[in-house]
N, C-alpha and C positions, 0 to 999 in steps of 0.2 A: 674422978677422972674417967672412970668407967662410963659414965653417962655422956661425958663430953666426947670420949673416944667413940662411943656408940653413935652419937649425933654426927660426928665427923665421918665416921665410917658409913653411916646412912647417907650422908650428903655425897660422899664419894660414890657410893653405889647408885644414888639418884643421878649423879652426873654421868656416871658410866652408862647407866640405862638410857639416859637422854642421848648420849653420844651414839650408843648402839642403835637406838631407834632412828636417829637421824641418818646414821650410816646405812641401816637397813632400808629406810625409805629411799635413800639415794641409790643404793644398789638395786632396789626394786624398780625405781624410775629408770635407771640405766638399762636394766634388763628389759623393761617394757619398751623403751625407745629402740633398743637393739632389735627386739622382736618385731616391733612395728616396721623398722627399716628393712629387715629381712622379709617380712610379709609383703611390703610394697615392692621390693626387688623381685620376689618370687612371682607376685601377681603380674608385674611388668614383663617378666620373662615368659610367663604363660601367655600373656596377651600377644607378645611378639611371636611366640611359637604358633599361636592360633592364627595370627595374620599371615605368617609364613606358610602354614599349612593351607590356609584359605587361598593364598596366591598360587601355591603349587597345584592345588586342586583345580583352580580356575584355568591355569595353564594347561593342565592335563585334559580338562573338559574341552578347552579350546582346541587342543591338538586332536582330540578324539572327534570333535565336531568337524574339523578340517578334513580329517581322514574319512569320515562318513560322507562328507560333501563330495570329496574326490571320488569315493567309491560310487556314490550316486551318479555323478557326472559320467563316470566310466560306464556304468550300467546303462545310462540313457544313451550314450554314444553306441554301445554295443546293440541295444534294442533298435536304435534308429538304423544302424547298418543292417541288422537282420530284416527289418521292415523294408528297407530299400531293396535288399536281395530278393525278398519274397515278391515285392511289386515287380521287380525286373523279371523274375521267373514267370510271374503271372502274365506279364505283357508278352514275354517270349512264347508262352503257351497259347496266348490269344492269337499272336501272329502265325504260329504253326497251324493252329486250328483254322484260322481264316485262309491261310495258304492252301491247306488241305481241301477245304470246302470250295475255294476258287478253282483249284485244279480239278476237283470232282465235278463241279458245275461245267467247266470247260469240256471235260471228258464226256459228260452227259450231252452237252450241246453238240459236240462233234459227232457223237454216236447218233444223235437225233438227226443231225444234218445228213450224215452218211446214209441213215435209213431212209430219210426223205428222198435223197438223191437216188438211192437204189430203187425205192418204190416208184419214183417218177420214171426211172429208166425202164422198170418192169411194166409200168402203166403205158409208157410210150411204145414199148415193144409189143405189148398185148394189143394196144390200140392199132398199131401198124398191122399186126397179124389179123385182127378183126376187120380192119379196113380192106386188107387184101382179100380176106374171105368174102367180105361184102361185095367187093368188086367182081370176084369170081362168080358169086351168086348172081349178080346183076348181069354179067356177061352170059351166064348160062340161061338166065331168064330171057335175055334179049335174043339169044341164039334159038332158044326153044320157041319163042314167040315168032321168030322169023321162019322157023322150020315148020 
């Protein structure tokens, strides 16, 4: 009976080993499936986070681009205003300079006309004096020739 008991015992152990192997394979398979599910879930979460970060980054870049565009437009408006003021100042200076030169030319022209008028008056006076002197000389000559 010892041999029979040994065979039975061996068969029980074989059965037990087979059951344990099957249970072990099932447990391993369940653990692998669970691990695979967790891995897929983790990868999915990482992908969602990456997409969210990408979206947030694009929104931030878009906001920054809008901010820069507004700053550029403001800078352009400021520069255009400065340019307009500089042009206006330049035109004002040109008008002042033109007015100054026009006034100066009128002054020079008036001075010239006054000088010409004065010279004409002096010339007329000296001509009159010379004419009177010539008349006196002519009378003296006429009187001297008669005498």
